[in-house]
Residue, then its C-alpha position, 0 to 999 in steps of 0.5 A: m106481807e112484803t117479799l123478803t127480796s125487796s126488804w133485803f135490797m133496802s137494808m143493804r142500801s141503808g146499812t141497817c136491818l128492817h124488822k120485815h126481814c123476819a119470818y113473821s106477818e105484819q099482824q104478828v110483828p107490829s110496825l117497828p123502827w129500823i133494827r140496828n143491832r141483834a139486841e133489838a131484833p125479835p126472836g128469829c129475825f137474824e136467823a131468817c135473814p142472814f143479810c142482817t148481820m152483813a148489813d150492820g157490819g157484824g158478819i165482817f167484824i166476826g170474820f175479822l175476829i176469827i182471822l185475828n184469833s187464828f193468828g193469835a193461835a199461831a203466835s201462841l204456839a210459837l211462844f209455847a215452842l220457844a219456852i220449851w226450847v229455853a226450859v230444855d236448855g240446849y246450851g247446858l248453862y242452867p247450872l251457872s244460873g241455878v247455883s247462884g239462885k238467879d234462875d228466874i229466866f228458866a222459871g219464866a220459861w216454865i210459866a210461858i209454856f203454860t201461857g203459850f198453850a193456854f193462849f192457843c186453846t183460848t183463841a181456838f175457843g174464841i173462834v168457836a164463841v164468835l161463830k156461835k154468836s154466844r155472849l156467854l161464851i164470848l164473856l168466858y173467852l174474855i175472862f180466860m184471856f185476862i187470867i192468862f194475860i196476867f200470868e204471861c206478864a209475870s213470865c216476861i217481867t221475871a225473865v227480863t229483870n233477872r237477865d241483868y244479873l247474868v248479862g253485861n257484867s262478868n263479875l257474878v259468873k267469874k266469882q262463881m267459877l273461881k269458887y265452885y270450879a274443882d269443888t267436891s260439893f254437888e254445886g261444884q261438880q255441876i259448875t265444873l262439868t259446865w265450865n269444862k263443856v263450855m271451854q272445850e266446845i267454845q274454845c275459851c278459857g276463864a270468864d274474861k281471859p285465861q289470866d282469871w285463874i292466875d289473878y284471883n284466888s280460886t278453889f282450883r288453885k287450892t286443889y291443884g297448886t301450881a302444876y297448871p295455872w289453869p284447867q287443862q280444858c283451856c289447852h288445845r287438844l288432839s283428835n284423841f282429846e289428849v292435850e296437844d302440848p302440855e308444857g306449852c299450855k303450862s307456859g301459856f303460849n297462844t298456840t296452845v292455850f285458848d286466849k279468849g274468855c267464855f263470858d261473851h258466849i255465856q251472856s249471848v246464850f242468856s240474852r237469847y233465852t231472855w229474848a225468847v221468853s220476855w221480848y217475844g212474850f211481850s209482843v204476844l201480850m201486845y197482840m192479845f191486848w188489842l185482840m181482847i179490846l176488839t172482842m170487848v167492842h164486839y161484846g159490847l155492841g152485841l154484833 
């Protein structure tokens, strides 16, 4: 039987794997053509000759898939973290979307929490699958990835299509503000607390401008009459949170009333939420798509 050293050398030069690499005698293994992939190899051949997978490019391709799955795991964790950030709603604007029934951005975030963690677990599973060189495990990996891919598509589409209701046009937010602010219902209490928080923290008044409270009929006007043309949260306050100049605020002096609207801040927040859930999610989808394609190639060639 020829020495393995000479056979390995020949295979490295030719880029193929010869059957004589195997730990068999020529009597046990009759003369065979050059073995060009694992599927054609007799049992134990590739285990006896580690250079075979290197010679046919399998080892390089497996290493490439491991690196790609590692990056995919990192991207999945980032998606998971961003989705949690959106679902937690650190800006406290969920009531503005929840009361109007346009809260699909947050629904998309909850889906992305699942898909982000599922992608992370599946890419880790994929690394194990390619290291073990198990076709069954790789097939299961591809099935899991495809199912999660569908869910993440739903998350992205849900978030991006709902964004247009809350961004770009202040009419929906303004109508909601005029209807529910100062209302005694549960929805009214939620909207009132949210608007009070936004107007004080951002130092703004109304959706587009303070005159929103004057130009349109509102629950606030019906409840409080003309004592104040707008909520006191529109007024500058002292360090003890008392209104700085009540009479000046009633008169609408620029030095005592916040003269900018709050809608720019509101749409900015919802745009960030949409970017996190939808646009970053879409980029993860594109990465996972090509990762699945390369894994299918690996599976199909039997490397």
